[in-house]
N, C-alpha and C positions, 0 to 999 in steps of 0.2 A: 503494500500500500504506499510505502515512503513515507507515513506518517510515525512520530514518536509514540512509543507507548510506553511512556516513563522509563523504566529500567529496561524494558526488552528491545533488543537492538533495532535499528532502524533498517525495515527491510521492505522490499516489494509484494511480498506475501500477504495473502489475508488470513488473518488470526481468526478461528470459529471457536467460540466457546459453545459446550455443549452441557447441558445441566438437566436434571429432573431428580425427584426425590427417590429413594429407597424403593427398588421393587418398579421402576417405571421402564426398566429395560434399556438405559443409558450404554452398559457395556456391549449390549448386541449391537446397538446403532453404531457404536464404534467399530465395532469388527467390520460392519458394512463400509464406513469409509476406509480403513486399512485394507479392504479387499480392492478398493478402487486405486490403491497404491499410495494414497496420500498418509504422510506422516502424523500419527496419531499419541498424543502425551495423556497419559492417566494421572490427575493429581491423586487419586487413591494410591495406586500404586508407588507413585514417588513417594508418598508419605510413608508409606511400609518401609520403603527403600532407607528413607533418610533415620527412621527411628531404630534401624539398627546398624545402619552403617556410617552415620553421620556422628562423629564423636561429640560435638558440640549440642546436637540434638540429644545424644544418648546421656550425656551428662545433665543437661538440664532436666530432663524427662525424671532421671533417676533423684537428682536434688529436690523435686516438687512431689513426686509421686511413689518414690522409694527405691533403694537399690534391688529389692526382691522383685521387682517387676520384670528382670533380666536372670536368666540362669547364667551358669558359668561359661557358656558360650556366646554371652551377650545376646541370647536370644529371648525376644520380649514375650511376653505371656499377653498376647493380644486379648484373649477374652476377658481376663481380669481387668487389663485398663480399660475397655470398653464397659465394662460392668459400673468402673469408676466414674467415670466421665459422663456416660448416657443417663446417669440417673442425677447428675448434679452439673447444673447449667456453668457455673463458675469454674469447675474443674476443667469442663470442656473447652471454655474459652481460654482457661491458661494453657491447655493441649496445644490447641489452634494457633494460639500467641508463638508456640515453640516451632509447629511444624509447618505451617504455612510460609514462613520467611524462606525456609531452606527448600520448600517446592518450588517457590518462588525463582530462587536462584537455580534450580535443576530445570525450570522451563527457559530462562534465559539460555542456556548451555544447548538445551534441543533445538531452539529456534536457531541459534547460531550453525547448529550442525546442518539444519536444513533449509537454511538461506534461501536456495534457489526453487523451493517448491511454491508452487502458487498458491496453494491451500495446506494449512496446517489446522489440525482441530487439537482440542484441548479440552477433555472432560473432568469437570470437577462438580461435584454433588452440591456443594455451596458456593457456586460462581458468584451468584449476587449477593449473597449474604456476606461473602469475605471481602468483597469491591474487586476480585479480580477480573471481573465482567469489564471494568472500565479499560482492562488491557487487551481488550478484543475488538475486532473490526465488527463483527456480526455475532449473534447469539442464538442459540437453538435450546427451545425446552422440551424436552419429553416428558409428556403426560400419560396417564393411565387411571381408571376409577380405582378409587382406594381399594375395594374390593379384592379387586385383581393383583394391586400391588402387594397387599399382604398375602396373598396365596401364594405367589411368585416367592416372596421372601420366605415364606413358610416351608415350601417346597427346596428351596435354596440350601437355607441355613438350619431348618428344624427347630426354628426359632417359636416361641409363644407369642400369641395374638397381641399380648399385652405390652410385650417389648417392642415388638414392632410398630405397635401405635406410640409408645414412647419415644422412639426414635423419629419419626414421622413430624411429632409435634416440636421436636426441637429445630426443625427446619422450616422454613418460609412456605406457605400454602401455596400450591399452584396459582390460585385466584391473583396473590400479589406478584408472581413471577411472570404470570403471562401479559401484565402490563408493560413489563422489561424487558422481555424476551422479542428478538425480530422475526422470530419464526418458533411456530408451536406446533408440534405433533403430536397427536395423541397415538400411543403404542399400545392396542388392546389386541387388534388382530395383525400378525406379521405380515402377512400377504398384502394388506391394504397399506400399512406402515412402508414396506418394500417401495412401493409405486411413489409414495411422498418422499422417501428417501431420494430416490433416482431423480425425482424433479428437482429437489431442492440441491442435490449433490450438482447437477447440470446448470442450473442457475448460479449457483455460487461461483463454480468455475469460469463460467463467462464473465461474471462481475471482477473476479481476481484477473483475468487475462485482461480486461477492458482497462485496467489500471497502469497496465505496463508501459 
């Protein structure tokens, strides 16, 4: 795009933020874009990486949440950490304050690596809540009915419904994010979603190439 995105290197690419609540199907949507050959960055996966491999992040997490969250091989007990932060908004904010800056640096490096790509997709569950959306040229919100989202997460994680609803409550409702997103795709039936994704991808590609 050639526009400065604060700390993101100035490039001609279009950075597309993809977001949606738990169970909306963001990962499957990102798989679609990756299959097109587009560079795809997962903030969630990057967060997992920094929580175990970034010394500054590990040190900060231990200092706030306890050394015993990590075993002798420095592997994080993710379930225990999740139980701590998803039941306490203040602790979740503390964790986000540690992880998000490190993920932002990882994304800067990712963008630099793919500087010649016309499109780069960044998936983040709290793209709007964290303020990361302002570093994107376009944003895509993936939605699905609440009952469908709960069923998907139960099938994936075998989580109790109460825990899923509690996690959903920590994120902004779709109604709020719809007003902020450039594109909204309902992902209830994948065959319909595929058609929408193909149209969206081609449209974004045209827009990105038009800025060169």
